[in-house]
KEVO-355544 format. One record per residue (C-alpha): residue in three letters; x, z, y. Coordinates in nm, 2 decimals, always signed. Layout:
BEGIN
[ala; [X; Z; Y]]
...
% end
This chain:
BEGIN
[met; [+3.79; +22.82; +2.75]]
[lys; [+4.07; +22.98; +2.98]]
[thr; [+4.22; +22.75; +3.22]]
[ala; [+4.58; +22.80; +3.38]]
[thr; [+4.78; +22.67; +3.63]]
[arg; [+5.09; +22.92; +3.66]]
[met; [+5.05; +23.16; +3.36]]
[ala; [+4.84; +23.25; +3.07]]
[ala; [+4.83; +23.49; +2.73]]
[gln; [+4.72; +23.37; +2.40]]
[gly; [+4.79; +23.66; +2.22]]
[asp; [+5.12; +23.69; +2.15]]
[val; [+5.21; +23.40; +2.33]]
[leu; [+5.30; +23.36; +2.75]]
[phe; [+5.27; +23.04; +2.89]]
[arg; [+5.43; +23.02; +3.20]]
[arg; [+5.46; +22.73; +3.45]]
[ile; [+5.82; +22.59; +3.54]]
[asp; [+5.96; +22.34; +3.80]]
[ala; [+6.18; +22.17; +3.50]]
[leu; [+6.34; +22.22; +3.18]]
[pro; [+6.62; +22.42; +3.13]]
[ile; [+6.99; +22.24; +3.11]]
[gly; [+7.04; +22.22; +2.74]]
[val; [+6.77; +22.24; +2.59]]
[arg; [+6.66; +21.98; +2.26]]
[arg; [+6.35; +21.79; +2.20]]
[glu; [+6.17; +21.89; +1.90]]
[phe; [+6.01; +21.64; +1.69]]
[his; [+5.69; +21.69; +1.48]]
[asp; [+5.43; +21.51; +1.33]]
[gly; [+5.11; +21.61; +1.35]]
[pro; [+4.95; +21.92; +1.60]]
[leu; [+5.26; +22.07; +1.77]]
[val; [+5.29; +22.44; +1.67]]
[val; [+5.41; +22.60; +1.99]]
[ala; [+5.40; +22.96; +1.74]]
[his; [+5.41; +23.01; +1.44]]
[ser; [+5.25; +23.33; +1.29]]
[glu; [+5.32; +23.52; +0.94]]
[thr; [+5.00; +23.56; +0.88]]
[gly; [+4.87; +23.17; +0.89]]
[his; [+4.70; +23.21; +1.29]]
[asn; [+4.95; +22.94; +1.48]]
[his; [+4.90; +22.86; +1.82]]
[val; [+4.89; +22.45; +1.85]]
[ile; [+4.84; +22.18; +2.06]]
[arg; [+4.70; +21.87; +1.92]]
[ser; [+4.78; +21.60; +2.20]]
[pro; [+5.02; +21.38; +2.06]]
[ala; [+5.15; +21.37; +2.44]]
[val; [+5.31; +21.72; +2.45]]
[glu; [+5.67; +21.73; +2.37]]
[leu; [+5.81; +22.02; +2.25]]
[tyr; [+6.20; +22.15; +2.32]]
[ser; [+6.42; +22.46; +2.18]]
[gly; [+6.67; +22.66; +2.35]]
[thr; [+6.93; +22.90; +2.23]]
[asp; [+6.67; +23.19; +2.24]]
[pro; [+6.42; +23.20; +1.91]]
[leu; [+6.15; +23.34; +2.13]]
[val; [+6.15; +23.12; +2.39]]
[ser; [+6.06; +22.72; +2.39]]
[phe; [+5.95; +22.50; +2.67]]
[ile; [+5.67; +22.23; +2.63]]
[cys; [+5.64; +21.92; +2.90]]
[phe; [+5.29; +21.69; +2.94]]
[asp; [+5.21; +21.41; +3.19]]
[gly; [+4.85; +21.43; +3.21]]
[pro; [+4.54; +21.66; +3.34]]
[phe; [+4.61; +21.95; +3.07]]
[ala; [+4.72; +22.05; +2.74]]
[asp; [+4.47; +22.32; +2.50]]
[val; [+4.67; +22.57; +2.31]]
[glu; [+4.43; +22.65; +2.05]]
[his; [+4.49; +22.97; +1.81]]
[leu; [+4.41; +22.85; +1.45]]
[arg; [+4.27; +23.18; +1.25]]
[asp; [+3.87; +23.22; +1.09]]
[phe; [+3.82; +23.54; +1.29]]
[his; [+3.96; +23.74; +1.55]]
[thr; [+4.07; +23.44; +1.74]]
[his; [+4.17; +23.41; +2.05]]
[glu; [+4.03; +23.16; +2.31]]
[thr; [+4.15; +22.83; +2.41]]
[val; [+4.35; +22.80; +2.71]]
[arg; [+4.40; +22.51; +2.90]]
[leu; [+4.71; +22.45; +3.07]]
[leu; [+4.62; +22.25; +3.38]]
[gly; [+4.92; +21.94; +3.44]]
[arg; [+5.02; +21.86; +3.77]]
[glu; [+4.89; +21.56; +3.96]]
[asp; [+5.22; +21.43; +4.09]]
[gly; [+5.44; +21.44; +3.77]]
[pro; [+5.51; +21.57; +3.46]]
[ser; [+5.41; +21.97; +3.40]]
[tyr; [+5.69; +22.24; +3.21]]
[phe; [+5.54; +22.51; +3.07]]
[glu; [+5.76; +22.86; +2.92]]
[val; [+5.65; +22.96; +2.60]]
[arg; [+5.75; +23.27; +2.51]]
[arg; [+5.64; +23.54; +2.22]]
[gln; [+5.62; +23.86; +2.22]]
[arg; [+5.78; +24.07; +1.96]]
[glu; [+5.76; +24.48; +1.91]]
[tyr; [+6.12; +24.66; +1.91]]
[val; [+6.24; +24.70; +1.63]]
[phe; [+6.57; +24.92; +1.57]]
[asp; [+6.86; +24.76; +1.41]]
[ser; [+6.70; +24.42; +1.45]]
[pro; [+6.95; +24.16; +1.45]]
[leu; [+6.80; +24.00; +1.78]]
[gln; [+6.82; +24.37; +1.92]]
[val; [+7.08; +24.36; +2.26]]
[asn; [+7.30; +24.62; +2.26]]
[asp; [+7.43; +24.75; +2.63]]
% end
C-alpha cells in the first residue's frame, strides 16, 4: 500500500492535497462505495469509507474529495494488472481536501480540446 500526504497517482488518476474546496463546487451524493474515477473497462477507482464526500465542478476530468479522519483508502477494482491501494493521509487539525484529476490522452478534434 502506498501512503500519501501531498500527492499520489494510481494509474491515470492523480490525487493532490489542496487547502480548501474551490468556490462553486457541488456535492455529489452516492450510495455505496464512492467511485472517484470511472473506467470504460470496469476497473474503477473507489473509496469504500462512507465518511468521504465527493464534489464536482465544471471540468469533467477534475473532482474533489473531503474527509475528516486519519485516512481514506483508494482501491483499484480490477482482477489483473491492478494498481496498488493508495492511502490518502488526513490532517490532524481538521478536514482534508484532495483534488482528483484524470489523465486524458490528447486526441485531435476532441470536444474537450482547448484551441488557442
